[in-house]
C-alpha positions as CSV (number, residue, x, y, z in Angstrom):
1,X,14.3,-11.1,-10.1
2,X,18.1,-11.6,-9.8
3,X,19.6,-15.1,-9.6
4,X,20.4,-14.7,-6.0
5,X,16.8,-13.7,-5.3
6,X,15.5,-16.6,-7.3
7,X,17.9,-19.0,-5.3
8,X,16.7,-17.5,-2.1
9,X,12.9,-17.9,-3.1
10,X,13.4,-21.5,-4.1
11,X,15.0,-22.3,-0.8
12,X,12.4,-20.6,1.2
13,X,9.5,-22.7,-0.5
14,X,8.4,-26.0,0.7
15,X,8.7,-28.7,-2.0
16,X,7.8,-32.3,-2.6
17,X,10.7,-34.2,-4.1
18,X,9.0,-36.1,-6.9
19,X,11.3,-38.2,-9.0
20,X,15.1,-38.5,-9.8
21,X,15.9,-38.9,-13.4
22,X,18.7,-38.0,-15.6
23,X,18.0,-36.4,-18.8
24,X,18.6,-33.4,-21.2
25,X,17.3,-29.8,-20.8
26,X,15.2,-29.8,-24.0
27,X,12.8,-32.8,-22.8
28,X,12.6,-31.7,-19.3
29,X,11.7,-28.1,-20.4
30,X,8.9,-29.4,-22.7
31,X,7.5,-31.7,-19.9
32,X,7.5,-28.9,-17.4
33,X,5.6,-26.6,-19.8
34,X,3.1,-29.3,-20.2
35,X,2.7,-30.1,-16.6
36,X,2.2,-26.6,-15.7
37,X,-0.5,-25.8,-18.2
38,X,-4.0,-25.4,-16.8
39,X,-6.2,-28.5,-17.3
40,X,-10.1,-28.2,-17.1
41,X,-11.4,-31.4,-15.5
42,X,-15.0,-30.1,-15.3
43,X,-16.6,-27.0,-16.8
44,X,-16.0,-25.2,-13.4
45,X,-12.8,-26.8,-12.0
46,X,-9.3,-26.3,-13.3
47,X,-6.0,-27.9,-12.1
48,X,-2.9,-25.7,-12.4
49,X,0.6,-26.4,-11.0
50,X,2.5,-23.1,-10.6
51,X,5.8,-24.3,-9.0
52,X,7.5,-27.2,-10.9
53,X,11.3,-27.5,-11.2
54,X,14.2,-29.8,-12.2
55,X,17.3,-29.3,-10.0
56,X,19.8,-31.4,-12.0
57,X,18.2,-34.8,-11.8
58,X,15.6,-34.0,-9.1
59,X,12.1,-33.1,-10.0
60,X,10.4,-31.0,-7.3
61,X,7.0,-29.7,-7.1
62,X,5.2,-27.4,-4.6
63,X,4.1,-29.4,-1.5
64,X,0.7,-27.8,-1.9
65,X,0.2,-29.5,-5.3
66,X,-1.3,-32.7,-3.9
67,X,-3.7,-30.9,-1.3
68,X,-4.9,-28.6,-4.0
69,X,-5.5,-31.4,-6.5
70,X,-7.4,-33.5,-3.9
71,X,-9.6,-30.5,-3.1
72,X,-10.3,-30.3,-7.0
73,X,-11.0,-34.0,-7.3
74,X,-13.3,-33.9,-4.2
75,X,-15.3,-31.1,-5.8
76,X,-15.3,-32.8,-9.2
77,X,-16.7,-36.0,-7.9
78,X,-19.5,-34.1,-6.1
79,X,-20.3,-32.3,-9.4
80,X,-20.0,-35.3,-11.6
81,X,-19.0,-38.8,-10.5
82,X,-18.0,-39.7,-14.2
83,X,-15.7,-36.8,-14.8
84,X,-12.5,-39.0,-14.8
85,X,-14.0,-41.2,-17.6
86,X,-14.6,-38.0,-19.6
87,X,-11.0,-36.9,-19.1
88,X,-9.9,-40.5,-20.2
89,X,-11.9,-40.2,-23.3
90,X,-10.3,-36.8,-24.2
91,X,-6.8,-38.4,-23.4
92,X,-7.7,-41.4,-25.7
93,X,-8.1,-39.0,-28.6
94,X,-4.8,-37.2,-27.9
95,X,-3.2,-40.7,-27.6
96,X,-4.7,-41.7,-31.0
97,X,-3.2,-38.5,-32.7
98,X,0.2,-39.0,-30.9
99,X,0.2,-42.6,-32.1
100,X,-0.4,-41.6,-35.9
101,X,2.4,-39.1,-35.6
102,X,4.8,-41.7,-34.2
103,X,4.1,-43.8,-37.1
104,X,4.8,-41.0,-39.4
105,X,8.1,-40.1,-37.8
106,X,9.5,-43.7,-37.7
107,X,10.9,-43.1,-41.2
108,X,12.1,-39.4,-40.9
109,X,13.5,-39.3,-44.4
110,X,9.9,-39.4,-45.8
111,X,8.8,-36.3,-44.0
112,X,9.8,-32.7,-43.6
113,X,12.3,-32.8,-40.6
114,X,11.3,-29.3,-39.3
115,X,7.7,-30.3,-39.4
116,X,8.5,-33.5,-37.5
117,X,10.6,-31.6,-34.9
118,X,7.6,-29.2,-34.2
119,X,5.1,-32.1,-34.1
120,X,7.3,-34.0,-31.7
121,X,7.0,-30.9,-29.3
122,X,3.3,-30.4,-29.9
123,X,2.4,-34.1,-29.3
124,X,4.7,-34.3,-26.2
125,X,2.8,-31.3,-24.8
126,X,-0.6,-32.8,-25.5
127,X,0.2,-36.1,-23.8
128,X,2.3,-34.9,-20.8
129,X,-0.2,-32.3,-19.7
130,X,-2.5,-35.1,-18.4
131,X,0.3,-36.1,-16.0
132,X,-0.8,-33.3,-13.6
133,X,-4.1,-35.2,-13.2
134,X,-3.2,-38.9,-13.6
135,X,-0.4,-39.4,-10.9
136,X,-2.4,-37.5,-8.1
137,X,-5.8,-39.0,-9.2
138,X,-4.5,-42.5,-8.6
139,X,-3.4,-41.5,-5.0
140,X,-6.7,-39.7,-4.3
141,X,-8.8,-42.7,-5.2
142,X,-6.4,-45.1,-3.5
143,X,-6.9,-43.0,-0.3
144,X,-10.7,-43.0,-0.7
145,X,-10.9,-46.8,-1.2
146,X,-8.7,-47.4,1.8
147,X,-11.0,-45.2,4.0
148,X,-13.9,-47.3,2.9
149,X,-12.1,-50.6,3.7
150,X,-13.7,-52.0,0.7
151,X,-10.8,-54.4,-0.4
152,X,-11.0,-53.1,-3.9
153,X,-7.3,-52.1,-4.0
154,X,-6.5,-55.5,-5.1
155,X,-8.0,-54.3,-8.5
156,X,-5.5,-51.6,-8.8
157,X,-4.5,-52.3,-12.4
158,X,-4.8,-50.2,-15.6
159,X,-8.2,-49.2,-17.1
160,X,-7.1,-50.3,-20.6
161,X,-4.5,-52.3,-22.2
162,X,-0.9,-50.9,-22.2
163,X,1.9,-51.4,-24.7
164,X,3.9,-53.1,-22.0
165,X,1.4,-55.9,-21.9
166,X,2.0,-56.3,-25.6
167,X,5.7,-56.4,-24.9
168,X,5.1,-59.2,-22.2
169,X,2.9,-61.3,-24.7
170,X,5.7,-61.0,-27.3
171,X,8.2,-62.3,-24.7
172,X,5.8,-65.2,-23.9
173,X,5.6,-66.1,-27.6
174,X,9.3,-66.0,-27.9
175,X,9.8,-68.4,-25.0
176,X,7.5,-71.0,-26.4
177,X,9.0,-70.9,-29.8
178,X,11.9,-73.3,-30.8
179,X,13.3,-70.9,-33.4
180,X,13.6,-67.7,-31.4
181,X,16.0,-65.7,-33.6
182,X,13.4,-64.2,-36.1
183,X,10.8,-63.5,-33.3
184,X,13.4,-61.7,-31.3
185,X,14.3,-59.5,-34.3
186,X,10.6,-58.6,-34.7
187,X,10.3,-57.9,-31.0
188,X,13.3,-55.6,-30.8
189,X,11.9,-53.8,-33.9
190,X,8.6,-53.2,-32.1
191,X,9.8,-52.4,-28.7
192,X,13.3,-50.8,-29.4
193,X,12.0,-47.6,-27.6
194,X,11.4,-49.2,-24.2
195,X,14.5,-48.1,-22.3
196,X,14.4,-44.5,-23.6
197,X,13.8,-41.5,-21.3
198,X,14.2,-37.6,-21.5
199,X,16.1,-37.9,-24.9
200,X,18.5,-40.6,-23.4
201,X,18.5,-43.6,-25.8
202,X,19.5,-46.9,-24.1
203,X,20.1,-49.9,-26.3
204,X,17.5,-52.7,-26.0
205,X,19.1,-55.9,-27.4
206,X,19.0,-59.6,-27.8
207,X,20.7,-60.1,-24.5
208,X,18.0,-58.2,-22.6
209,X,15.3,-60.2,-24.4
210,X,16.9,-63.5,-23.5
211,X,17.2,-62.5,-19.8
212,X,13.6,-61.4,-19.8
213,X,12.2,-64.5,-21.1
214,X,13.9,-66.5,-18.3
215,X,11.6,-64.9,-15.7
216,X,8.6,-64.1,-17.7
217,X,5.3,-64.6,-15.6
218,X,2.2,-66.5,-16.9
219,X,-0.5,-64.1,-18.2
220,X,-2.6,-62.9,-15.4
221,X,-6.2,-64.4,-15.7
222,X,-7.7,-61.1,-14.9
223,X,-10.3,-60.1,-12.1
224,X,-13.9,-59.4,-11.9
225,X,-15.1,-57.2,-9.0
226,X,-18.4,-56.2,-7.5
227,X,-19.0,-53.0,-5.8
228,X,-21.6,-50.2,-5.4
229,X,-22.1,-46.5,-5.9
230,X,-19.0,-44.4,-5.0
231,X,-16.7,-47.4,-4.8
232,X,-17.2,-48.3,-8.5
233,X,-16.5,-44.7,-9.4
234,X,-13.4,-44.3,-7.3
235,X,-12.0,-47.8,-8.5
236,X,-12.6,-46.9,-12.2
237,X,-11.1,-43.6,-11.6
238,X,-8.1,-45.2,-9.9
239,X,-7.6,-47.5,-12.9
240,X,-7.9,-44.6,-15.3
241,X,-5.2,-42.8,-13.3
242,X,-2.9,-45.9,-13.4
243,X,-3.5,-46.3,-17.2
244,X,-2.9,-42.7,-18.1
245,X,0.3,-42.4,-15.9
246,X,1.7,-45.5,-17.6
247,X,0.5,-44.6,-21.2
248,X,1.9,-41.1,-21.0
249,X,5.3,-42.6,-20.2
250,X,5.0,-45.1,-23.2
251,X,4.1,-42.5,-25.6
252,X,6.8,-40.0,-24.4
253,X,9.5,-42.7,-24.7
254,X,8.4,-43.4,-28.2
255,X,8.4,-39.7,-29.1
256,X,11.9,-39.3,-27.6
257,X,13.2,-42.6,-29.4
258,X,11.8,-41.8,-32.9
259,X,12.7,-38.1,-33.0
260,X,16.4,-38.9,-32.4
261,X,17.4,-39.4,-36.0
262,X,15.8,-36.0,-36.7
263,X,17.8,-34.4,-33.9
264,X,21.0,-36.1,-35.2
265,X,20.4,-34.6,-38.6
266,X,20.0,-31.0,-37.2
267,X,22.9,-31.3,-34.9
268,X,25.1,-32.2,-37.9
269,X,23.8,-29.3,-39.8
270,X,24.6,-27.0,-37.0
271,X,28.1,-28.6,-36.4
272,X,27.4,-29.6,-32.8
273,X,27.0,-33.0,-31.1
274,X,23.7,-34.7,-30.8
275,X,24.0,-34.2,-27.0
276,X,24.7,-30.6,-27.3
277,X,21.5,-30.3,-29.4
278,X,19.4,-31.6,-26.7
279,X,20.8,-29.2,-24.2
280,X,19.2,-26.4,-26.1
281,X,15.7,-25.4,-25.2
282,X,13.2,-26.2,-27.9
283,X,13.0,-22.3,-28.8
284,X,16.8,-22.1,-29.0
285,X,17.0,-25.2,-31.2
286,X,14.4,-23.9,-33.5
287,X,16.1,-20.5,-33.8
288,X,19.5,-22.2,-34.4
289,X,17.9,-24.4,-37.2
290,X,16.3,-21.4,-38.9
291,X,19.5,-19.4,-38.8
292,X,21.9,-22.2,-39.6
293,X,24.1,-21.8,-36.6
294,X,24.0,-22.7,-32.9
295,X,22.7,-19.7,-30.9
296,X,24.0,-20.9,-27.6
297,X,27.7,-20.6,-26.7
298,X,29.9,-23.8,-26.0
299,X,30.6,-22.5,-22.5
300,X,26.8,-22.4,-21.7
301,X,26.1,-25.8,-23.1
302,X,29.1,-27.0,-21.0
303,X,27.5,-25.6,-17.9
304,X,24.2,-27.2,-18.7
305,X,25.9,-30.6,-19.1
306,X,27.1,-30.0,-15.5
307,X,23.7,-29.3,-14.3
308,X,20.8,-27.0,-14.7
309,X,17.7,-25.7,-12.9
310,X,14.7,-25.2,-15.0
311,X,11.1,-24.9,-14.8
312,X,8.4,-22.6,-13.3
313,X,8.5,-20.6,-10.1
314,X,5.4,-18.7,-9.2
315,X,4.2,-19.3,-12.8
316,X,7.4,-17.7,-14.3
317,X,9.8,-19.7,-16.3
318,X,13.4,-19.9,-15.0
319,X,16.7,-21.4,-16.2
320,X,19.9,-21.5,-14.1
321,X,23.3,-23.0,-14.8
322,X,26.7,-23.0,-13.2
323,X,27.6,-22.5,-9.5
324,X,23.9,-21.5,-8.6
325,X,22.6,-24.8,-9.9
326,X,25.3,-26.7,-7.8
327,X,24.4,-24.8,-4.7
328,X,20.7,-25.6,-5.1
329,X,21.4,-29.3,-5.8
330,X,23.5,-29.7,-2.7
331,X,20.9,-27.9,-0.6
332,X,18.0,-30.3,-1.8
333,X,20.0,-33.5,-1.9
334,X,21.6,-33.5,1.4
335,X,20.7,-36.4,3.7
336,X,22.9,-37.5,6.6
337,X,22.8,-41.2,6.1
338,X,25.3,-42.2,8.8
339,X,22.8,-41.3,11.5
340,X,19.9,-43.3,10.0
341,X,19.5,-47.1,10.5
342,X,15.8,-47.4,9.9
343,X,13.7,-46.1,7.0
344,X,9.8,-46.0,7.0
345,X,7.5,-46.2,4.1
346,X,4.3,-47.6,3.1
347,X,3.7,-51.3,2.6
348,X,2.6,-52.2,-0.9
349,X,3.1,-56.0,-0.7
350,X,3.7,-57.9,2.5
351,X,6.5,-60.1,3.5
352,X,10.1,-59.9,5.0
353,X,13.3,-60.4,3.0
354,X,17.0,-59.8,3.7
355,X,19.7,-59.0,1.2
356,X,22.2,-56.7,-0.2
357,X,20.9,-53.2,-1.1
358,X,21.6,-52.2,-4.8
359,X,20.8,-48.6,-5.7
360,X,19.4,-48.5,-9.3
361,X,19.0,-44.9,-10.6
362,X,19.2,-45.8,-14.3
363,X,19.9,-48.5,-16.9
364,X,23.6,-48.1,-16.5
365,X,23.2,-49.5,-13.0
366,X,21.4,-52.7,-14.2
367,X,24.7,-54.8,-14.6
368,X,25.6,-54.6,-10.9
369,X,22.2,-56.3,-9.8
370,X,22.4,-60.0,-8.7
371,X,19.6,-62.5,-7.9
372,X,18.5,-62.1,-4.3
373,X,19.6,-58.4,-4.0
374,X,17.2,-55.8,-2.7
375,X,16.1,-53.4,-5.4
376,X,16.2,-49.7,-4.1
377,X,15.2,-47.2,-6.7
378,X,13.6,-43.7,-6.9
379,X,10.6,-45.4,-8.6
380,X,10.3,-48.5,-10.9
381,X,9.3,-48.2,-14.6
382,X,8.7,-51.1,-17.1
383,X,12.4,-51.4,-17.9
384,X,13.0,-52.3,-14.4
385,X,10.9,-55.6,-14.6
386,X,14.0,-57.7,-15.5
387,X,15.5,-56.8,-12.2
388,X,12.3,-57.1,-10.2
389,X,12.1,-60.7,-11.2
390,X,15.6,-61.4,-9.7
391,X,15.1,-59.2,-6.5
392,X,14.2,-60.5,-3.1
393,X,12.3,-57.3,-2.3
394,X,11.7,-53.8,-3.7
395,X,12.1,-50.4,-1.9
396,X,11.4,-47.0,-3.6
397,X,11.6,-43.3,-2.7
398,X,8.2,-42.4,-4.4
399,X,4.9,-44.1,-5.3
400,X,1.6,-45.2,-3.8
401,X,-0.3,-48.6,-3.6
402,X,-1.2,-48.2,-7.3
403,X,2.3,-47.4,-8.6
404,X,4.2,-49.8,-10.9
405,X,6.4,-51.3,-8.1
406,X,3.4,-52.0,-6.0
407,X,1.4,-53.6,-8.6
408,X,4.3,-55.8,-9.8
409,X,5.3,-56.7,-6.2
410,X,1.8,-58.1,-5.6
411,X,1.8,-60.0,-8.8
412,X,5.2,-61.5,-8.1
413,X,4.4,-61.9,-4.4
414,X,7.5,-60.1,-3.2
415,X,7.9,-57.6,-0.2
416,X,7.7,-54.0,-1.3
417,X,7.9,-50.7,0.6
418,X,7.2,-47.5,-1.3
419,X,7.2,-43.8,-0.5
420,X,10.3,-43.9,1.8
421,X,11.5,-40.4,0.3
422,X,15.0,-41.1,1.2
423,X,15.9,-44.8,0.6
424,X,18.3,-44.0,-2.4
425,X,20.1,-41.3,-0.5
426,X,20.5,-43.2,2.7
427,X,21.3,-46.8,1.5
428,X,24.6,-47.7,-0.3
429,X,25.4,-50.6,-2.5
430,X,26.2,-53.6,-0.4
431,X,24.4,-52.6,2.7
432,X,22.7,-55.6,4.3
433,X,19.2,-54.7,4.9
434,X,15.9,-56.3,6.0
435,X,12.8,-55.3,4.2
436,X,10.0,-55.7,6.6
437,X,7.0,-55.0,4.4
438,X,4.6,-56.2,7.2
439,X,5.6,-53.3,9.2
440,X,6.6,-50.9,6.4
441,X,10.2,-50.6,7.7
442,X,13.6,-51.1,6.0
443,X,16.3,-51.9,8.7
444,X,20.0,-51.5,8.0
445,X,21.6,-54.6,9.5
446,X,25.2,-53.9,8.3
447,X,26.6,-50.9,6.5
448,X,29.0,-51.6,3.7
């Protein structure tokens, strides 16, 4: 298939825009390989994504993915109502092995660097393949519980303890202590990876910690619930989906953070920058290391810096750069915000708030956020918590009632609308908006 035919095929398909995230080709390629791998959820049922692309910073999946996964889950529950628990137990084993590997590469000088680089990819593949289940499973169970009107969605929290909970406990300990300096040093050593994503290393420092402890919440007392039959199975599976989705991110962040010194070493050996090294695919990087010189031209790496299309189309791997990539990006990111004055989504936490919209795509945007602003993001992750405590309300492009933004909004008792699809494309910094989470509507009161 020629490039023109590939572009035409991509444009002709129906896609679900999933997330918007900056990052390098190498990490995104590995994650896509993992997410499109077949995963057996029962002896007879297999989940497989055949269309999964990154178009610059936009992740797009086939719009059939959700419906196909829901059908698989429905059949799986009929076959074995405990299937999600069995998947969870398999994931915990992979999680344990990834954790051991992470401990090993924390000091890269003590291990073979080539072995570490290969192990990094292998563990990322093992962990990320479960994302094809986790994210959709939470939505499936959420829909099932809503239909039953059981009221159990208030228990939409992770099935097991996450690393972010240890981080929050550490912040509470620092806040209570008179001599904070030593505890902050320990905290930063333990959680230095928390702002990392797709090989982008963001510094996590003392200033961040001091800001976080100002608004740290009291520890939740936890909940007890009673239910019966299928309700218990759905709720447990929902909690498993939430746990796996967040734990996958935590482990991936650590893998990206701790492999960075290894990549820096190899990039120096190859005479290229660290950033250029991460714009090589894993196979290109490995071949370059083995031959002692970079196998990709400077011109091609420059094109990848400007933007790339990578992933799987009809189960076939593709990689496009240059003008073709820019053409696709314009096609899929075009929204005429001037004609829109109301944005609809799902209410994740009730209430009404007004304030100035601030579009937060990544950590570089954090400094522009002020107390009382409306947080508008593609989706929120643990590193957004510091802003969420200052925000009057949250609005996201993606997510369901069990996503990170929804759970934290209910905990903080702040209005939250999720799943708008277009909020970050329509709204601009400084727009005066009203977040009516009672009605699931964001109204633009005055454009900046």
